[in-house]
N, C-alpha and C positions, 0 to 999 in steps of 0.2 A: 449444568448445562456445559457442554464442550467449548472450549474457545479456539478461534481460528486466526491464525496470522495471515494478513493480507500484503504481501510483498509487492509494492509497484516497481515496475521496470519501464524505463523509457518515459514517453510523455513530456512534459514542461510546461512552462507558464508561458503564455502569449505575451506578444508585444504589445505595449501600450495600456495606459490606464484603464480604458473602458473594457478592454479585451480581458485584463487581468480581473477587473470585477466581475465580470460575467462568469469568468472560470471560477471565481471563489464562490460565487453565488449557486453555482451548480455543485460544488462540493458541500456547500452548507445545505442545500436542498436533499441531496443523496443521504447526507447523515441524518436529517431529520426524519426523512423516510425510513431509514432503518430503526430509529428510535432507541429502545432500550438494549437493541443487540448490540449497540457500540459500546464496548468496554473502553477502549481507548483510540480515539481519534487519530492518533499519531502524529507524525509529521513528516516533511520532506527530509531526504538525505543528502548532506552536502559532500564535502570532500571525504573519500574514504581511502584505505589501505588494506590490502589482502596479506595476511600473515600465513606463512606455509608452516608446516612441521618442523622445518629446521630453523625456524624463528625469524627467516627472511620477510621483510615488510616490502611490498611493492605497491606503487600507486595504483588507485582505481580498485574496481570490483569485479574485475574479471571481464569476460565477454558480455555479459548482460547485467551490468551493475544495478543494484538496488537504487531506487530514487525515491521512495518513501514506504510508509507502513501504516497499517491500522490493526485493530485487535477487535473482533466480533465474536459474539457468542450466538450460535445456533445448534438446532437440534441434530444436524448431520453435516458431515463434507458437503452432500449435494446442496442442503439448505445454504452453505456459506457460499457456494458457487453462484447460487441464484442470486444472492445479495451482491458479488461482485459483478454479476453482469450489469448491473446498474451504473457501476463505478464511472466518475466523469472521466478518469486517465484514459479509458478506451477511446473517448472521442478524438484523443489527440494521438492516437496509434500506439498508445502504451499497452502494457500488459500487466494481469494481476494473477500472482502466484497464490493460491489459496492452500495453507497446510494446518492440519489440527495440532494444536499444542497440548501438552500435557504436563502435570506436575511430577517430577523425576526427584524431588527432595521432600 
């Protein structure tokens, strides 16, 4: 079954312990709903650098830096997009980029 990278952009952790607990519960419920489709729940992304072909490294991830990722398996790109439509990051005005991965080696 194909695997899909969900790259999260924007969003963020809310302020305050109660709001953060609610946010984490939403992510846990979403992952539980996805069940065996979750290959790697992923993690948030912290500081980053962008490396150019010339080898120069600049701070940040460009205009729309990645803020986290997950890897899912699904029957098709459309099915993976359906999974992504329930992602909690969307509630905090973030976005989810969905891309099919493939074995290159």
